[in-house]
PQR file of N, CA, C, O and H, with PARSE charges and radii, in Angstrom:
ATOM      1  N   MET A   1      59.758  19.306 238.952 -0.4000 1.5000
ATOM      2  CA  MET A   1      60.009  20.775 239.017 -0.0000 2.0000
ATOM      3  C   MET A   1      58.805  21.270 238.328  0.5500 1.7000
ATOM      4  O   MET A   1      58.374  22.381 238.635 -0.5500 1.4000
ATOM      5  N   SER A   2      58.129  20.455 237.292 -0.4000 1.5000
ATOM      6  CA  SER A   2      57.035  21.046 236.441 -0.0000 2.0000
ATOM      7  C   SER A   2      56.008  21.289 237.768  0.5500 1.7000
ATOM      8  O   SER A   2      55.342  22.324 237.770 -0.5500 1.4000
ATOM      9  H   SER A   2      58.479  19.552 237.043  0.4000 1.0000
ATOM     10  N   ASP A   3      55.889  20.403 238.817 -0.4000 1.5000
ATOM     11  CA  ASP A   3      55.196  21.016 239.806 -0.0000 2.0000
ATOM     12  C   ASP A   3      55.046  22.307 240.233  0.5500 1.7000
ATOM     13  O   ASP A   3      54.139  23.139 240.192 -0.5500 1.4000
ATOM     14  H   ASP A   3      56.431  19.563 238.815  0.4000 1.0000
ATOM     15  N   GLU A   4      56.335  22.258 240.719 -0.4000 1.5000
ATOM     16  CA  GLU A   4      56.690  23.895 241.274 -0.0000 2.0000
ATOM     17  C   GLU A   4      56.337  24.955 240.769  0.5500 1.7000
ATOM     18  O   GLU A   4      55.723  25.855 241.342 -0.5500 1.4000
ATOM     19  H   GLU A   4      57.072  21.583 240.752  0.4000 1.0000
ATOM     20  N   LEU A   5      56.922  24.917 238.972 -0.4000 1.5000
ATOM     21  CA  LEU A   5      56.435  25.816 238.264 -0.0000 2.0000
ATOM     22  C   LEU A   5      55.174  26.413 237.934  0.5500 1.7000
ATOM     23  O   LEU A   5      54.936  27.452 237.318 -0.5500 1.4000
ATOM     24  H   LEU A   5      57.421  24.186 238.507  0.4000 1.0000
ATOM     25  N   GLU A   6      54.172  25.305 238.616 -0.4000 1.5000
ATOM     26  CA  GLU A   6      52.800  25.080 238.227 -0.0000 2.0000
ATOM     27  C   GLU A   6      52.183  25.836 239.123  0.5500 1.7000
ATOM     28  O   GLU A   6      51.300  26.606 238.743 -0.5500 1.4000
ATOM     29  H   GLU A   6      54.365  24.461 239.116  0.4000 1.0000
ATOM     30  N   MET A   7      52.644  25.722 240.867 -0.4000 1.5000
ATOM     31  CA  MET A   7      52.541  26.631 242.012 -0.0000 2.0000
ATOM     32  C   MET A   7      52.943  28.388 241.796  0.5500 1.7000
ATOM     33  O   MET A   7      52.324  29.411 242.091 -0.5500 1.4000
ATOM     34  H   MET A   7      53.360  25.097 241.176  0.4000 1.0000
ATOM     35  N   LEU A   8      54.052  28.184 241.253 -0.4000 1.5000
ATOM     36  CA  LEU A   8      54.501  29.657 241.143 -0.0000 2.0000
ATOM     37  C   LEU A   8      52.992  30.275 240.487  0.5500 1.7000
ATOM     38  O   LEU A   8      52.032  30.807 241.043 -0.5500 1.4000
ATOM     39  H   LEU A   8      54.555  27.354 241.014  0.4000 1.0000
ATOM     40  N   THR A   9      53.269  29.942 239.060 -0.4000 1.5000
ATOM     41  CA  THR A   9      52.043  30.363 238.137 -0.0000 2.0000
ATOM     42  C   THR A   9      50.703  30.338 238.848  0.5500 1.7000
ATOM     43  O   THR A   9      49.914  31.263 238.657 -0.5500 1.4000
ATOM     44  H   THR A   9      54.050  29.510 238.608  0.4000 1.0000
ATOM     45  N   ARG A  10      50.475  29.578 239.459 -0.4000 1.5000
ATOM     46  CA  ARG A  10      49.152  29.758 240.228 -0.0000 2.0000
ATOM     47  C   ARG A  10      49.045  31.075 241.114  0.5500 1.7000
ATOM     48  O   ARG A  10      48.101  31.847 240.944 -0.5500 1.4000
ATOM     49  H   ARG A  10      51.117  28.826 239.613  0.4000 1.0000
ATOM     50  N   VAL A  11      50.304  31.381 242.324 -0.4000 1.5000
ATOM     51  CA  VAL A  11      50.627  32.354 242.799 -0.0000 2.0000
ATOM     52  C   VAL A  11      50.594  33.646 242.173  0.5500 1.7000
ATOM     53  O   VAL A  11      49.976  34.578 242.689 -0.5500 1.4000
ATOM     54  H   VAL A  11      51.071  30.754 242.462  0.4000 1.0000
ATOM     55  N   CYS A  12      51.078  33.732 241.343 -0.4000 1.5000
ATOM     56  CA  CYS A  12      51.408  34.512 240.192 -0.0000 2.0000
ATOM     57  C   CYS A  12      49.789  35.467 239.815  0.5500 1.7000
ATOM     58  O   CYS A  12      49.472  36.627 240.081 -0.5500 1.4000
ATOM     59  H   CYS A  12      51.580  32.975 240.924  0.4000 1.0000
ATOM     60  N   ARG A  13      49.027  34.325 239.083 -0.4000 1.5000
ATOM     61  CA  ARG A  13      47.822  34.686 238.972 -0.0000 2.0000
ATOM     62  C   ARG A  13      46.733  34.790 239.576  0.5500 1.7000
ATOM     63  O   ARG A  13      45.593  35.037 239.182 -0.5500 1.4000
ATOM     64  H   ARG A  13      49.285  33.384 238.867  0.4000 1.0000
ATOM     65  N   THR A  14      47.350  34.492 240.993 -0.4000 1.5000
ATOM     66  CA  THR A  14      46.059  34.456 241.960 -0.0000 2.0000
ATOM     67  C   THR A  14      46.437  36.219 242.412  0.5500 1.7000
ATOM     68  O   THR A  14      45.518  37.012 242.213 -0.5500 1.4000
ATOM     69  H   THR A  14      48.276  34.291 241.313  0.4000 1.0000
ATOM     70  N   ALA A  15      47.794  36.792 243.014 -0.4000 1.5000
ATOM     71  CA  ALA A  15      48.462  38.066 242.891 -0.0000 2.0000
ATOM     72  C   ALA A  15      47.468  38.580 241.794  0.5500 1.7000
ATOM     73  O   ALA A  15      46.342  38.892 242.182 -0.5500 1.4000
ATOM     74  H   ALA A  15      48.541  36.147 243.176  0.4000 1.0000
ATOM     75  N   CYS A  16      47.762  38.696 240.499 -0.4000 1.5000
ATOM     76  CA  CYS A  16      47.507  39.619 239.481 -0.0000 2.0000
ATOM     77  C   CYS A  16      45.832  39.819 239.713  0.5500 1.7000
ATOM     78  O   CYS A  16      45.118  40.821 239.751 -0.5500 1.4000
ATOM     79  H   CYS A  16      48.676  38.443 240.183  0.4000 1.0000
ATOM     80  N   ASN A  17      45.565  38.370 239.848 -0.4000 1.5000
ATOM     81  CA  ASN A  17      43.791  38.434 239.749 -0.0000 2.0000
ATOM     82  C   ASN A  17      43.090  39.253 240.766  0.5500 1.7000
ATOM     83  O   ASN A  17      41.889  39.496 240.648 -0.5500 1.4000
ATOM     84  H   ASN A  17      46.145  37.555 239.817  0.4000 1.0000
ATOM     85  N   GLU A  18      43.749  39.657 241.696 -0.4000 1.5000
ATOM     86  CA  GLU A  18      43.434  40.517 243.562 -0.0000 2.0000
ATOM     87  C   GLU A  18      43.645  41.771 243.460  0.5500 1.7000
ATOM     88  O   GLU A  18      43.088  42.488 244.291 -0.5500 1.4000
ATOM     89  H   GLU A  18      44.725  39.460 241.792  0.4000 1.0000
ATOM     90  N   ARG A  19      44.633  42.496 242.267 -0.4000 1.5000
ATOM     91  CA  ARG A  19      45.178  43.726 242.010 -0.0000 2.0000
ATOM     92  C   ARG A  19      44.640  43.928 240.853  0.5500 1.7000
ATOM     93  O   ARG A  19      45.140  45.005 240.526 -0.5500 1.4000
ATOM     94  H   ARG A  19      45.086  41.913 241.592  0.4000 1.0000
ATOM     95  N   ASP A  20      43.585  43.436 239.568 -0.4000 1.5000
ATOM     96  CA  ASP A  20      43.562  43.864 238.883 -0.0000 2.0000
ATOM     97  C   ASP A  20      44.403  43.589 237.639  0.5500 1.7000
ATOM     98  O   ASP A  20      43.802  43.456 236.573 -0.5500 1.4000
ATOM     99  H   ASP A  20      43.179  42.561 239.833  0.4000 1.0000
ATOM    100  N   ILE A  21      45.900  43.480 237.668 -0.4000 1.5000
ATOM    101  CA  ILE A  21      47.125  43.176 237.071 -0.0000 2.0000
ATOM    102  C   ILE A  21      46.506  42.643 235.889  0.5500 1.7000
ATOM    103  O   ILE A  21      45.547  41.871 235.874 -0.5500 1.4000
ATOM    104  H   ILE A  21      46.389  43.589 238.534  0.4000 1.0000
ATOM    105  N   PRO A  22      47.279  43.228 234.648 -0.5600 1.5000
ATOM    106  CA  PRO A  22      47.015  42.397 233.504  0.2800 2.0000
ATOM    107  C   PRO A  22      47.597  41.064 233.609  0.5500 1.7000
ATOM    108  O   PRO A  22      47.727  40.879 234.819 -0.5500 1.4000
ATOM    109  N   LEU A  23      48.035  39.988 232.947 -0.4000 1.5000
ATOM    110  CA  LEU A  23      49.197  38.782 232.963 -0.0000 2.0000
ATOM    111  C   LEU A  23      50.451  39.239 232.137  0.5500 1.7000
ATOM    112  O   LEU A  23      51.605  38.864 232.348 -0.5500 1.4000
ATOM    113  H   LEU A  23      47.930  40.139 231.965  0.4000 1.0000
ATOM    114  N   ASP A  24      49.932  40.329 230.918 -0.4000 1.5000
ATOM    115  CA  ASP A  24      50.992  40.602 230.185 -0.0000 2.0000
ATOM    116  C   ASP A  24      51.611  41.610 230.359  0.5500 1.7000
ATOM    117  O   ASP A  24      52.651  41.890 229.762 -0.5500 1.4000
ATOM    118  H   ASP A  24      48.995  40.634 230.747  0.4000 1.0000
ATOM    119  N   SER A  25      50.870  42.535 231.493 -0.4000 1.5000
ATOM    120  CA  SER A  25      51.785  43.594 231.700 -0.0000 2.0000
ATOM    121  C   SER A  25      53.307  43.958 232.252  0.5500 1.7000
ATOM    122  O   SER A  25      53.738  42.985 232.871 -0.5500 1.4000
ATOM    123  H   SER A  25      50.025  42.307 231.978  0.4000 1.0000
ATOM    124  N   PRO A  26      54.124  44.906 232.225 -0.5600 1.5000
ATOM    125  CA  PRO A  26      54.981  45.187 233.009  0.2800 2.0000
ATOM    126  C   PRO A  26      54.838  44.817 234.380  0.5500 1.7000
ATOM    127  O   PRO A  26      55.694  44.023 234.769 -0.5500 1.4000
ATOM    128  N   GLN A  27      53.662  45.318 235.534 -0.4000 1.5000
ATOM    129  CA  GLN A  27      53.597  44.861 236.299 -0.0000 2.0000
ATOM    130  C   GLN A  27      53.361  43.529 237.055  0.5500 1.7000
ATOM    131  O   GLN A  27      53.723  43.306 238.210 -0.5500 1.4000
ATOM    132  H   GLN A  27      52.966  45.963 235.218  0.4000 1.0000
ATOM    133  N   ALA A  28      52.613  42.564 236.129 -0.4000 1.5000
ATOM    134  CA  ALA A  28      53.109  41.242 236.292 -0.0000 2.0000
ATOM    135  C   ALA A  28      54.275  40.987 236.150  0.5500 1.7000
ATOM    136  O   ALA A  28      54.763  40.432 237.134 -0.5500 1.4000
ATOM    137  H   ALA A  28      52.319  42.745 235.191  0.4000 1.0000
ATOM    138  N   GLN A  29      55.333  41.260 234.849 -0.4000 1.5000
ATOM    139  CA  GLN A  29      56.740  40.642 235.378 -0.0000 2.0000
ATOM    140  C   GLN A  29      57.376  41.032 236.433  0.5500 1.7000
ATOM    141  O   GLN A  29      58.524  40.779 236.797 -0.5500 1.4000
ATOM    142  H   GLN A  29      54.936  41.711 234.050  0.4000 1.0000
ATOM    143  N   THR A  30      56.638  41.605 236.861 -0.4000 1.5000
ATOM    144  CA  THR A  30      57.879  42.560 238.073 -0.0000 2.0000
ATOM    145  C   THR A  30      57.239  41.459 239.278  0.5500 1.7000
ATOM    146  O   THR A  30      57.862  40.671 239.990 -0.5500 1.4000
ATOM    147  H   THR A  30      55.705  41.811 236.565  0.4000 1.0000
ATOM    148  N   LEU A  31      56.293  41.632 239.234 -0.4000 1.5000
ATOM    149  CA  LEU A  31      55.600  40.308 240.378 -0.0000 2.0000
ATOM    150  C   LEU A  31      55.653  38.710 240.279  0.5500 1.7000
ATOM    151  O   LEU A  31      55.589  37.743 241.037 -0.5500 1.4000
ATOM    152  H   LEU A  31      55.787  42.271 238.656  0.4000 1.0000
ATOM    153  N   ALA A  32      55.812  38.993 238.858 -0.4000 1.5000
ATOM    154  CA  ALA A  32      56.586  36.905 238.982 -0.0000 2.0000
ATOM    155  C   ALA A  32      57.589  37.062 239.257  0.5500 1.7000
ATOM    156  O   ALA A  32      57.979  36.353 240.185 -0.5500 1.4000
ATOM    157  H   ALA A  32      55.864  39.779 238.242  0.4000 1.0000
ATOM    158  N   SER A  33      58.572  38.025 238.666 -0.4000 1.5000
ATOM    159  CA  SER A  33      60.330  38.290 238.827 -0.0000 2.0000
ATOM    160  C   SER A  33      60.448  38.157 240.780  0.5500 1.7000
ATOM    161  O   SER A  33      61.203  37.381 241.365 -0.5500 1.4000
ATOM    162  H   SER A  33      58.255  38.601 237.912  0.4000 1.0000
ATOM    163  N   HIS A  34      59.513  39.111 241.428 -0.4000 1.5000
ATOM    164  CA  HIS A  34      59.444  38.490 242.652 -0.0000 2.0000
ATOM    165  C   HIS A  34      59.518  37.790 243.792  0.5500 1.7000
ATOM    166  O   HIS A  34      60.105  37.861 244.872 -0.5500 1.4000
ATOM    167  H   HIS A  34      58.900  39.742 240.952  0.4000 1.0000
ATOM    168  N   VAL A  35      58.328  36.704 242.937 -0.4000 1.5000
ATOM    169  CA  VAL A  35      57.624  35.589 243.113 -0.0000 2.0000
ATOM    170  C   VAL A  35      58.403  34.573 243.390  0.5500 1.7000
ATOM    171  O   VAL A  35      58.294  33.766 244.313 -0.5500 1.4000
ATOM    172  H   VAL A  35      57.851  36.646 242.060  0.4000 1.0000
ATOM    173  N   LEU A  36      59.287  34.644 242.466 -0.4000 1.5000
ATOM    174  CA  LEU A  36      60.454  33.882 242.320 -0.0000 2.0000
ATOM    175  C   LEU A  36      61.906  34.088 242.903  0.5500 1.7000
ATOM    176  O   LEU A  36      62.597  33.174 243.354 -0.5500 1.4000
ATOM    177  H   LEU A  36      59.376  35.300 241.716  0.4000 1.0000
ATOM    178  N   LYS A  37      62.207  35.188 242.843 -0.4000 1.5000
ATOM    179  CA  LYS A  37      63.114  35.126 243.978 -0.0000 2.0000
ATOM    180  C   LYS A  37      63.085  34.655 245.632  0.5500 1.7000
ATOM    181  O   LYS A  37      63.871  34.089 246.392 -0.5500 1.4000
ATOM    182  H   LYS A  37      61.646  35.930 242.476  0.4000 1.0000
ATOM    183  N   LEU A  38      61.553  35.295 245.738 -0.4000 1.5000
ATOM    184  CA  LEU A  38      61.170  34.633 247.043 -0.0000 2.0000
ATOM    185  C   LEU A  38      61.222  33.150 247.145  0.5500 1.7000
ATOM    186  O   LEU A  38      61.769  32.875 248.214 -0.5500 1.4000
ATOM    187  H   LEU A  38      60.914  35.755 245.121  0.4000 1.0000
ATOM    188  N   PHE A  39      60.895  32.097 246.504 -0.4000 1.5000
ATOM    189  CA  PHE A  39      60.750  31.104 246.087 -0.0000 2.0000
ATOM    190  C   PHE A  39      62.606  30.635 246.168  0.5500 1.7000
ATOM    191  O   PHE A  39      62.978  29.892 247.076 -0.5500 1.4000
ATOM    192  H   PHE A  39      60.451  32.320 245.636  0.4000 1.0000
ATOM    193  N   LEU A  40      63.266  30.987 245.484 -0.4000 1.5000
ATOM    194  CA  LEU A  40      64.658  30.792 245.352 -0.0000 2.0000
ATOM    195  C   LEU A  40      65.257  31.412 246.826  0.5500 1.7000
ATOM    196  O   LEU A  40      66.425  31.231 247.168 -0.5500 1.4000
ATOM    197  H   LEU A  40      62.964  31.591 244.747  0.4000 1.0000
ATOM    198  N   ASN A  41      64.552  31.954 247.407 -0.4000 1.5000
ATOM    199  CA  ASN A  41      65.589  31.989 249.306 -0.0000 2.0000
ATOM    200  C   ASN A  41      64.686  31.215 249.904  0.5500 1.7000
ATOM    201  O   ASN A  41      64.395  31.690 251.002 -0.5500 1.4000
ATOM    202  H   ASN A  41      63.603  32.101 247.129  0.4000 1.0000
ATOM    203  N   GLY A  42      64.015  30.055 249.619 -0.4000 1.5000
ATOM    204  CA  GLY A  42      63.635  29.696 250.970 -0.0000 2.0000
ATOM    205  C   GLY A  42      61.997  29.411 251.143  0.5500 1.7000
ATOM    206  O   GLY A  42      61.656  28.612 252.015 -0.5500 1.4000
ATOM    207  H   GLY A  42      64.251  29.669 248.727  0.4000 1.0000
ATOM    208  N   LEU A  43      60.934  30.090 250.278 -0.4000 1.5000
ATOM    209  CA  LEU A  43      59.755  30.219 250.745 -0.0000 2.0000
ATOM    210  C   LEU A  43      59.222  29.242 249.697  0.5500 1.7000
ATOM    211  O   LEU A  43      59.010  29.779 248.609 -0.5500 1.4000
ATOM    212  H   LEU A  43      61.211  30.740 249.570  0.4000 1.0000
ATOM    213  N   MET A  44      58.993  28.125 249.756 -0.4000 1.5000
ATOM    214  CA  MET A  44      58.628  27.094 249.089 -0.0000 2.0000
ATOM    215  C   MET A  44      57.010  27.293 248.998  0.5500 1.7000
ATOM    216  O   MET A  44      56.572  27.786 247.959 -0.5500 1.4000
ATOM    217  H   MET A  44      59.165  27.689 250.640  0.4000 1.0000
ATOM    218  N   GLY A  45      56.108  26.935 250.032 -0.4000 1.5000
ATOM    219  CA  GLY A  45      54.684  26.899 250.328 -0.0000 2.0000
ATOM    220  C   GLY A  45      53.416  27.643 249.169  0.5500 1.7000
ATOM    221  O   GLY A  45      53.919  28.726 248.870 -0.5500 1.4000
ATOM    222  H   GLY A  45      56.464  26.534 250.876  0.4000 1.0000
ATOM    223  N   GLU A  46      52.659  27.575 248.759 -0.4000 1.5000
ATOM    224  CA  GLU A  46      51.980  28.245 247.975 -0.0000 2.0000
ATOM    225  C   GLU A  46      51.665  29.414 248.943  0.5500 1.7000
ATOM    226  O   GLU A  46      51.951  30.604 248.810 -0.5500 1.4000
ATOM    227  H   GLU A  46      52.250  26.696 249.002  0.4000 1.0000
ATOM    228  N   GLU A  47      50.892  28.678 250.124 -0.4000 1.5000
ATOM    229  CA  GLU A  47      50.170  29.968 251.002 -0.0000 2.0000
ATOM    230  C   GLU A  47      51.651  30.843 251.405  0.5500 1.7000
ATOM    231  O   GLU A  47      51.972  31.843 250.765 -0.5500 1.4000
ATOM    232  H   GLU A  47      50.660  27.711 250.232  0.4000 1.0000
ATOM    233  N   GLU A  48      52.161  30.514 252.110 -0.4000 1.5000
ATOM    234  CA  GLU A  48      53.269  31.606 252.065 -0.0000 2.0000
ATOM    235  C   GLU A  48      53.594  32.262 251.628  0.5500 1.7000
ATOM    236  O   GLU A  48      54.033  33.205 252.286 -0.5500 1.4000
ATOM    237  H   GLU A  48      51.900  29.700 252.630  0.4000 1.0000
ATOM    238  N   LEU A  49      53.669  32.328 249.734 -0.4000 1.5000
ATOM    239  CA  LEU A  49      54.501  32.966 249.126 -0.0000 2.0000
ATOM    240  C   LEU A  49      53.390  33.703 248.819  0.5500 1.7000
ATOM    241  O   LEU A  49      53.469  34.909 249.050 -0.5500 1.4000
ATOM    242  H   LEU A  49      53.312  31.562 249.199  0.4000 1.0000
ATOM    243  N   LEU A  50      52.245  33.221 248.294 -0.4000 1.5000
ATOM    244  CA  LEU A  50      51.370  34.199 248.305 -0.0000 2.0000
ATOM    245  C   LEU A  50      51.104  35.334 249.340  0.5500 1.7000
ATOM    246  O   LEU A  50      51.348  36.527 249.161 -0.5500 1.4000
ATOM    247  H   LEU A  50      52.181  32.241 248.106  0.4000 1.0000
ATOM    248  N   SER A  51      50.670  34.876 250.231 -0.4000 1.5000
ATOM    249  CA  SER A  51      50.777  35.653 251.621 -0.0000 2.0000
ATOM    250  C   SER A  51      52.271  36.824 251.925  0.5500 1.7000
ATOM    251  O   SER A  51      51.938  37.738 252.679 -0.5500 1.4000
ATOM    252  H   SER A  51      50.472  33.906 250.376  0.4000 1.0000
ATOM    253  N   ALA A  52      53.421  36.888 251.574 -0.4000 1.5000
ATOM    254  CA  ALA A  52      54.354  37.016 250.669 -0.0000 2.0000
ATOM    255  C   ALA A  52      54.356  38.119 250.140  0.5500 1.7000
ATOM    256  O   ALA A  52      54.604  39.142 250.778 -0.5500 1.4000
ATOM    257  H   ALA A  52      53.691  36.145 250.961  0.4000 1.0000
ATOM    258  N   GLU A  53      54.099  38.106 248.961 -0.4000 1.5000
ATOM    259  CA  GLU A  53      52.808  38.640 247.952 -0.0000 2.0000
ATOM    260  C   GLU A  53      52.294  39.893 248.290  0.5500 1.7000
ATOM    261  O   GLU A  53      52.575  41.066 248.045 -0.5500 1.4000
ATOM    262  H   GLU A  53      53.898  37.275 248.442  0.4000 1.0000
ATOM    263  N   ARG A  54      51.140  39.055 249.168 -0.4000 1.5000
ATOM    264  CA  ARG A  54      49.686  40.474 249.506 -0.0000 2.0000
ATOM    265  C   ARG A  54      50.711  41.630 250.301  0.5500 1.7000
ATOM    266  O   ARG A  54      50.540  42.839 250.141 -0.5500 1.4000
ATOM    267  H   ARG A  54      50.912  38.102 249.367  0.4000 1.0000
ATOM    268  N   ASN A  55      52.052  40.928 251.388 -0.4000 1.5000
ATOM    269  CA  ASN A  55      52.202  41.766 252.148 -0.0000 2.0000
ATOM    270  C   ASN A  55      53.165  42.629 251.129  0.5500 1.7000
ATOM    271  O   ASN A  55      53.463  43.737 251.574 -0.5500 1.4000
ATOM    272  H   ASN A  55      52.191  39.946 251.518  0.4000 1.0000
ATOM    273  N   ARG A  56      53.552  42.392 250.193 -0.4000 1.5000
ATOM    274  CA  ARG A  56      54.185  43.801 249.428 -0.0000 2.0000
ATOM    275  C   ARG A  56      53.579  44.297 248.918  0.5500 1.7000
ATOM    276  O   ARG A  56      53.614  45.526 248.984 -0.5500 1.4000
ATOM    277  H   ARG A  56      53.310  41.492 249.832  0.4000 1.0000
ATOM    278  N   MET A  57      52.743  43.701 248.177 -0.4000 1.5000
ATOM    279  CA  MET A  57      51.582  44.908 247.485 -0.0000 2.0000
ATOM    280  C   MET A  57      51.185  45.984 248.263  0.5500 1.7000
ATOM    281  O   MET A  57      51.323  47.178 247.996 -0.5500 1.4000
ATOM    282  H   MET A  57      52.714  42.703 248.123  0.4000 1.0000
ATOM    283  N   LYS A  58      50.441  45.239 249.715 -0.4000 1.5000
ATOM    284  CA  LYS A  58      49.862  46.503 250.770 -0.0000 2.0000
ATOM    285  C   LYS A  58      50.819  47.320 250.952  0.5500 1.7000
ATOM    286  O   LYS A  58      50.701  48.544 251.007 -0.5500 1.4000
ATOM    287  H   LYS A  58      50.329  44.269 249.932  0.4000 1.0000
ATOM    288  N   ARG A  59      51.901  46.644 251.064 -0.4000 1.5000
ATOM    289  CA  ARG A  59      53.473  47.946 251.250 -0.0000 2.0000
ATOM    290  C   ARG A  59      53.082  48.916 250.450  0.5500 1.7000
ATOM    291  O   ARG A  59      52.357  49.850 250.794 -0.5500 1.4000
ATOM    292  H   ARG A  59      51.996  45.650 251.020  0.4000 1.0000
ATOM    293  N   GLN A  60      53.735  48.663 248.897 -0.4000 1.5000
ATOM    294  CA  GLN A  60      53.601  49.500 247.948 -0.0000 2.0000
ATOM    295  C   GLN A  60      52.142  50.278 247.752  0.5500 1.7000
ATOM    296  O   GLN A  60      52.201  51.483 247.510 -0.5500 1.4000
ATOM    297  H   GLN A  60      54.324  47.904 248.618  0.4000 1.0000
ATOM    298  N   ALA A  61      50.852  49.653 247.844 -0.4000 1.5000
ATOM    299  CA  ALA A  61      49.740  50.619 248.462 -0.0000 2.0000
ATOM    300  C   ALA A  61      50.243  51.638 249.349  0.5500 1.7000
ATOM    301  O   ALA A  61      50.338  52.814 248.996 -0.5500 1.4000
ATOM    302  H   ALA A  61      50.804  48.674 248.041  0.4000 1.0000
ATOM    303  N   HIS A  62      50.594  51.182 250.587 -0.4000 1.5000
ATOM    304  CA  HIS A  62      50.265  51.964 251.284 -0.0000 2.0000
ATOM    305  C   HIS A  62      51.671  53.218 251.032  0.5500 1.7000
ATOM    306  O   HIS A  62      51.291  54.330 251.399 -0.5500 1.4000
ATOM    307  H   HIS A  62      50.517  50.227 250.873  0.4000 1.0000
ATOM    308  N   ILE A  63      52.973  53.223 250.560 -0.4000 1.5000
ATOM    309  CA  ILE A  63      53.560  54.239 250.386 -0.0000 2.0000
ATOM    310  C   ILE A  63      53.134  55.224 249.115  0.5500 1.7000
ATOM    311  O   ILE A  63      53.293  56.444 249.110 -0.5500 1.4000
ATOM    312  H   ILE A  63      53.281  52.319 250.262  0.4000 1.0000
ATOM    313  N   ALA A  64      52.516  54.379 247.966 -0.4000 1.5000
ATOM    314  CA  ALA A  64      52.210  55.178 247.321 -0.0000 2.0000
ATOM    315  C   ALA A  64      50.941  56.196 247.432  0.5500 1.7000
ATOM    316  O   ALA A  64      50.558  57.113 246.705 -0.5500 1.4000
ATOM    317  H   ALA A  64      52.386  53.388 247.970  0.4000 1.0000
ATOM    318  N   ALA A  65      50.359  55.539 248.879 -0.4000 1.5000
ATOM    319  CA  ALA A  65      49.323  56.336 249.464 -0.0000 2.0000
ATOM    320  C   ALA A  65      50.369  57.955 250.114  0.5500 1.7000
ATOM    321  O   ALA A  65      50.184  59.142 249.841 -0.5500 1.4000
ATOM    322  H   ALA A  65      50.670  54.794 249.469  0.4000 1.0000
ATOM    323  N   LEU A  66      51.180  57.454 250.806 -0.4000 1.5000
ATOM    324  CA  LEU A  66      51.488  58.762 251.580 -0.0000 2.0000
ATOM    325  C   LEU A  66      52.600  59.676 250.275  0.5500 1.7000
ATOM    326  O   LEU A  66      52.758  60.896 250.249 -0.5500 1.4000
ATOM    327  H   LEU A  66      51.330  56.490 251.028  0.4000 1.0000
ATOM    328  N   ASN A  67      53.066  58.936 249.561 -0.4000 1.5000
ATOM    329  CA  ASN A  67      53.691  59.903 248.191 -0.0000 2.0000
ATOM    330  C   ASN A  67      52.303  60.905 247.504  0.5500 1.7000
ATOM    331  O   ASN A  67      52.467  61.934 246.848 -0.5500 1.4000
ATOM    332  H   ASN A  67      52.937  57.944 249.582  0.4000 1.0000
ATOM    333  N   GLN A  68      51.260  60.424 247.780 -0.4000 1.5000
ATOM    334  CA  GLN A  68      50.092  61.693 247.042 -0.0000 2.0000
ATOM    335  C   GLN A  68      49.934  62.707 247.858  0.5500 1.7000
ATOM    336  O   GLN A  68      49.858  62.683 249.086 -0.5500 1.4000
ATOM    337  H   GLN A  68      51.126  59.588 248.312  0.4000 1.0000
ATOM    338  N   PRO A  69      49.884  63.640 247.106 -0.5600 1.5000
ATOM    339  CA  PRO A  69      49.499  64.945 247.564  0.2800 2.0000
ATOM    340  C   PRO A  69      48.538  65.138 248.538  0.5500 1.7000
ATOM    341  O   PRO A  69      47.828  64.133 248.486 -0.5500 1.4000
ATOM    342  N   PRO A  70      48.181  65.781 249.283 -0.5600 1.5000
ATOM    343  CA  PRO A  70      47.345  66.226 250.557  0.2800 2.0000
ATOM    344  C   PRO A  70      45.887  66.612 249.495  0.5500 1.7000
ATOM    345  O   PRO A  70      46.068  67.066 248.366 -0.5500 1.4000
ATOM    346  N   ALA A  71      44.293  66.324 250.117 -0.4000 1.5000
ATOM    347  CA  ALA A  71      43.819  66.920 248.672 -0.0000 2.0000
ATOM    348  C   ALA A  71      43.741  68.121 248.714  0.5500 1.7000
ATOM    349  O   ALA A  71      43.506  68.816 247.726 -0.5500 1.4000
ATOM    350  H   ALA A  71      44.145  65.955 251.035  0.4000 1.0000
ATOM    351  N   SER A  72      43.966  68.636 250.098 -0.4000 1.5000
ATOM    352  CA  SER A  72      43.512  70.269 249.661 -0.0000 2.0000
ATOM    353  C   SER A  72      44.580  71.197 248.680  0.5500 1.7000
ATOM    354  O   SER A  72      44.512  72.382 248.356 -0.5500 1.4000
ATOM    355  H   SER A  72      44.157  68.071 250.901  0.4000 1.0000
ATOM    356  N   ALA A  73      45.909  69.813 248.248 -0.4000 1.5000
ATOM    357  CA  ALA A  73      46.693  70.365 247.351 -0.0000 2.0000
ATOM    358  C   ALA A  73      46.341  69.815 245.919  0.5500 1.7000
ATOM    359  O   ALA A  73      47.168  69.774 245.008 -0.5500 1.4000
ATOM    360  H   ALA A  73      45.965  68.850 248.511  0.4000 1.0000
ATOM    361  N   ARG A  74      45.440  69.527 245.840 -0.4000 1.5000
ATOM    362  CA  ARG A  74      45.110  69.002 244.245 -0.0000 2.0000
ATOM    363  C   ARG A  74      44.591  69.613 243.569  0.5500 1.7000
ATOM    364  O   ARG A  74      44.365  69.215 242.426 -0.5500 1.4000
ATOM    365  H   ARG A  74      44.768  69.560 246.580  0.4000 1.0000
TER
END
């Protein structure tokens, strides 16, 4: 169990570092919650968890960009 916890911690830290998310922030807590949810639903490998989290972050960034007003409207 401690090996799994260490692996989940590494995934969360790596994902946070890649997005410059402070480890003590609400965004990091949300990320950790999502990683744990993926793990509990069967994604067991470090790389597959990290890949899934990277994909989720890309989707969120894309959605945020789509919700921005056009440059001409700013």
